[in-house]
N, C-alpha and C positions, 0 to 999 in steps of 0.2 A: 290364574292360569292353571290348566290341567298338568299333571306331572307326567302323562304320557303324550307323546306327539308321534304322529306318523306320516311319513311321506309316501304318497302313491303316484308313481311315475311311469311314463311310456317307455322311457330308456333306462336302461340297466345303470344304477349308480356304480360307474367305473372307479378303479382306485382313485384317480384324480378328484372326482366328485366326493368321494368319501372323506379323502384327506382334507378338501376344502372345508367340509362340514366339521370335521373334527378339530380343525385348526380354528373354529369359532371361538375357542378359549385363548387363543394367541399362538404364534409359531413355536413357542418354546414348550408346548404341551405334549406328552407323549401318552401311549394307548398300551393297554393290556388286554388280554383276551381270556375267556372263560367259557365253560358249557361245551366243551369240545370244539371250541373256535366258532361257536354260533353267536356268541355274546362278546361284543368289545366294550371296554370300560375306560373312562378317564377317572383318575382316582386322585385323592389329594396326597399331601406329603406323608401321610400316615397310613396311606393304604386304603382308605375308606372310598368306595365308590362314589363317584360324582354323578356321571350320567353313564347309562348302560345302552349300547347301540346293538341291537340284534343284526345279524347278516342279512342282507337284503334277500327276499323270497321273491321267486317268480311264480305268481299267481295265475295258475292256468284253469281254475275252477270259477265258475260264474257264481255271483251272490255272496261271496264272503265278506266283502266289504260292506254291503248291504246289512247283512246278518249280524255283524259284530260292531260296526261302527254307525250304521245309519247314513252311509256317505255314498257318493257316487263316484266310482273309480273310472279311470280310462278303460278303454275297451280291453277285454281279456285277449291276450296275456298283459300283465302289467307287473310292476315291481313295488313291493310293499317293504319299507325299510321303517324300524320302529326304534324309537329312543325313550329312555325313562330317566327323569331326574329325580335323585334321592330328595325326600322331604327334608326340610330344615337346614339344607346346606346353601349359603348365599350364592346367588347367581346361577345356581344349577337349572332352575327352569327356564330362565332366559337362554342359557347355552343350549339346552335341549331344543328349545324353539327355534334358535337361529340355525341350529344343525339341520332341522328338518325344512326350514325355509330355503336354506342353500341347496339341499338336494332336489326340491321341488323346482327351484329355478333353473338347475342345471339339467334336470331329467325331464322337463316337459310336463309337469304334473301339478299336483296340489298338495297341501298338508291339512292334516286332521289334528285337532279342530283348527278351522280357520283363524281364529283369534291368536292361536299359540305362535304360529310362524309370522310374528309380526315385524322382524327385522333381520337384515343380513349383516348387521354390523358385528365386529369382533367383540365378544363379551370379555370383559377384564375378570379374570380369575387369579387367584394367588395359590401358589404351592401345589399346583397340580402335576403329576409325574406317574411314572410307570408304579404300579401296586407291587410291593415286595411279596415275598411268601412268608409266613402263610396268610397274609391278609388277603392276598389275591384270591383265596379261596372263598372269601365272604360274598354272599350274595348281596345284591344293592337293596338291603330291606331299610325300613324307616326306624325300626325300634328294634333293639336285640337284647333279650334277657337270658337268664340261665334256663328259662323254661320255653320260650316261644320266639319266634322271628315275626315282627308285624310289618306288614307292607299296606300302603295306602293306595287305592286305585279309584280313579275317577273317569270312567269311559262307559258308554252306553251299556256294554256287555263285557264283564270281566272274562277274558278268554285264557286257555291254557297256552300261553305264548312260550316260546324258548326260554325267555327271561324267567317266567313263573314257575316253568317246569324245573329250571335249574335252581331256582329258590327252594322249591319244595324238597327236590333231591339233597341239597346241602343241608337243609333243616333236618330231614330225615336222618340222615348220615351223622348229624350231631345229636341226634335223639331229642330234637326239639319239635314242637308243634309250629305250624304257621297259621297266623291270624291275619285275615284279609278285611281291612277297613274301607268302608265305602259310604258316599252319601245315600240318602234315602231312595233316591230315583234309579239305582243301578240294579242290573240284573247279572246274573251268573249263567255262563255256558253250562251245560250239564256235565261237560267233562271236567270242569273245575269243581262243581258240587261233589262229584264222586271222589275227588281226592281229599276232601274235607271230613271224611267219615270217622278218622281216629282222634280221640281226646289227646291234646287240648286244642287241636286245629278247628277253626271255625270262622264262619263269615259274621263280621261284626258291622252293624249297620248304624251310622250316627242318626239320631232322631231328636227332634225339637222337644216332644214330650217327655220320652223317657230316658234320653241321653244316649244309650246305645242299647241294641238289642241283637239276639242272634238271628240272622236272616232265614235260617232254615228250621229253627224250633220256635222263635217268638220269645225266648226267654231274655228278661232284662238283664243286662250285664253292667259290670263296672271294672275299672282297672284296679286289680288287687292282687298284691303278692307277685308281681311280674308279669301279669297277663290278664286278659279280659276273662272274667268267669262270672257265673250267675249269682245274682243276688238273692237273699232269702226274703220271703214275704213277711209283712208285718206280723201276720198271725202264725207264721211258721214256729215249730217246736223241734226239739231234738228227735222226738219219736215221729213227727209228721212234718218232714222238711217239704218246703213248697218254694217254688220260684215264679214271681209274677210274670205275665205274658204281656208284652208291649201292645199299646193299644192299636198302633199302626199296622202291626202284624194281623190283627184280627179285623181289620176293614177289608173284608172280602167282597169282590165284585163277581156275582154270579155269572157263569159262563155255560155255552153249550159248546165249546171246543172239547176235543178229547185228545188223548194221547194214548198210543199203543206202545207198550213197553216189554221188550223180550230180552231176556238174559239166558244165554246157553253156554254151555262149555263142550268142547270136542277134544279127543284125544287120538292122536295120530301115530301109527307106529313110524318111528324114525327111519327115513328113507331119502336118499338123494334126490328122488324123483318126486318128492312131495312138494306141492304147491299150496301155500297157505292162503287163506281169505276166500278159498272156494265156498266154504259154508255161509259166510256172510253174504257173498254175492248171490247164492241160491235162494236164500230166504227173502233177500232185497227184492230180486227180479219176480219171486212168486207173488209178494205182497203189493209191489208197485208197477210191475210190467217193465222195468228198466234196471240196469246195475246202478250201483253208486255213483255219484258225479266225481267225487275226488277224495284223496286222502292225504295225510301228512303225519309227520311226527310231533307236531305242535299245531296250534290255531294261529293264523288261518290255515286250513287245508289248502295245499297250493299245488299237488299234483293230480293229474288225472287218474282215474282208478285203474290199477293194474295189480293183480294178485302176483305176478311175477316180480315186480319191483318190491312188493312186501317180503316175499320169500326170500329175495337176495339180500334184503337189509336185515332179516331175522338170522340168517346164516352168518352174516358178517359180524353181527354182534354176540351170537352165541359164544359161550353159554349164558350171558347176561340176557335178561328178557328184553322183549322190544314192545313198546307200546305206541299204537296209532290211533288217530282220530279219523272217521270216515264221515263224509257229509253227502246230502243229497242235492237235489235241484231246488232252486227257489219256488217252483209250483208243487213241489211235494216235500215239505220240510222233513228231513230225516237226518239223524246222527247217531253214530256209534263209536265206542271206543273198544279197541281190541287189545288185549295182552297176550303175547305169544311167549311161552317159556318151555324150556327143555327140562324134562322131570324124568324119574325112573320109568314111569309109565309110557313115555314117549314124548311127543311134541304137542302141548296143550295150547289151545286157543280159548280164552275166556272173553266172550263179547257181550257188552250191553248195547241194545239198539232201542231207538224209539223214533216214532213217527208221530206227526201232528195231523189234526184233521178238524176242519172249520164244521159249522152247524149243519151247513148242507152237504157235507161229505160223510160217507158211511165207512168206518173202519173195515178192512177186509177180513171179518172174523171168520167167515166160511172158507177162507183160504188156508187157515193156520193148520188143520190136519195134513193138507197135502204139503205145505211148507216143512212141517215136522217130519214127514215122512222122507222129504228129500235129504234132510239132515241126518236122519237115522240110517238110511240105505246107502248113502254116498259120501258122508263125511264123518263117520264114527261118532256121532252125537252121544254124549254121555247123559246129559239132563238138560232140560229147557223150562222155564217158566214164563208165562205170558200174563201180563196184566192190562187193565184199562182203567182210565181214570179222566176225571174232568180237569182238564188243565189247558195251557195255552197251546194254540197251534203252532206257534212259533218255536216252541221248546225251550227258550231262555227262561231261566228261574227267577221270578220276582221275591222281593223280600215281604212277601205276604203268605197267608195259609192258603195252601192248595190241598184239596181233598187227596187222601191217599189212594193208591191204586188198589184194584180188588182182582184176585185171580181169575182168569179166564181158563187156563189149562196148565197142567203140568205134564211133562213128557219124561219118560224113563227110557235110556237107550237100550238097545238090544242085548249089549254084554252085560249091562247091569241087570236087566230082567232075567238073564240066565243063570246070575249068581245068586238070585233069591231063592231060599229055600221053599220047595213044595210049591203051592199056587198062591204064596203070599202076594206076589206082584199082580195077580190076575183077580183075586178075590178081595176086594176092599170093603170098608164099612160104609162106603158112600152109596147114595141111592142110584147113581148113574155109573154103570160099569165102564172100565177102560176099553179104547179102541185100538186093536192090533194094528200096527204099521209095518209094512214090508213083508219078507218071507213068512208063511206060517210056521215053518219049522224054527224061526229064530226071530221072532216079532220085537219091535219097540212097542211101548205101551203109551197111549194118548189119553190122559184123565181129564175129561171136561169138569170144569167149575161153574158155579153161577154167573161170575163176571158182571154183577150189576154194580156200577159205581154208587148208586145211592143206597147200597146195602153191604154193609162190611161183613156180613155172616159168612160170605165166601172164605174169610180167612180161617175160620172155625173149621170149615170143611177141610181146607188145606192143612191145617195143623193136625186133624185127625188122620188125614192121609200119610202125612210124613211120620207120624208116631207109628202108624200100621206098617209102613215100609221099612222102619228101623227095628221093627220087633219090640217096641216099647210100650 
């Protein structure tokens, strides 16, 4: 039985419904909260989390259950309530399944996966109570060492849920890595992939042939010295260390799908009239003809797109940064993450955006200069990098090799161009000269690059450009 269970219901799980579900462990069991109240937990007598339950989300964005679960939900809007059982604790999985079954029955909905919610009976558990402090601050992880927190996930797409976001934050505060262990058929949301970039965090895939391997690099892994770490190849030496690559990771299926990936940063003067998210909406409209469909502070994205609501949230959380995920419609796969932070320079937005295209769809490459000009002239663009790669239209990340992106263009904002000495920004070693964007007296510059997914030489041109702009 899976360790994650989700109730998708037409009716809001009211306090009595939540109480009925939480009492699946018996009427004497008490509850704790975490993650700013977004996560409720049943804990054992020692304070270790037994079952974590995320606060119900009203999903007002179509396509999220299909994208993340492959499930058919009730019509939008509907309620998404997620519970996770801690691995290795007796009766925890049954308790989570019964919780979801009770919510689904009371809320006129269904549970995912269907086999998890098999019973409405009370699950007998011993020693479950309120978690004491500081144990209450522990995320519901499966293994905790002095180096990493390990969580086990078994769902079609590992998403940046409120629970996983909380686990990442607690691990980071404790200076630990987070290692996510999954079966071989699972994929990652791009939002989760981007969070695993710092060592020793990684995606660990169970594999019949090689045991375990890194789902993003293919390196064969073993549990050693308190964490999953790469093993050395048989012919490796101290002077030439080498790690074998898992055979499963190398089983590549050719695809004609493509992904357009855009990373950009804007810096706005701090002003009470500032509305955030406008840059992302502008480029989304320019490249797709429509605004984003929805956003949220975790996955699934549950709120209709609203720059004003994002701005209000960022102001409420300041000076702490705000992280959001933004999604497109099912017919035009798109996903962005946006980090908003207050710095000495002003209010910064760092956006990573990607769109997926099938074999019969053409990425809107011709629209990129106009999109860049909108950001440069209206949204205080600092810099932007555009890449094209051969990868899945659906955007989810498989535990298999996918070709790297190649640079299509780099854009330097008007203020950054102005600060360059002399004509350095305009006269580059590239064969194709930059295209000015915006006012002639104070332009941004758009640097075209080859952008052929079958030819990685574009990165050499990009490196030459970066070295030139930095004056090295």
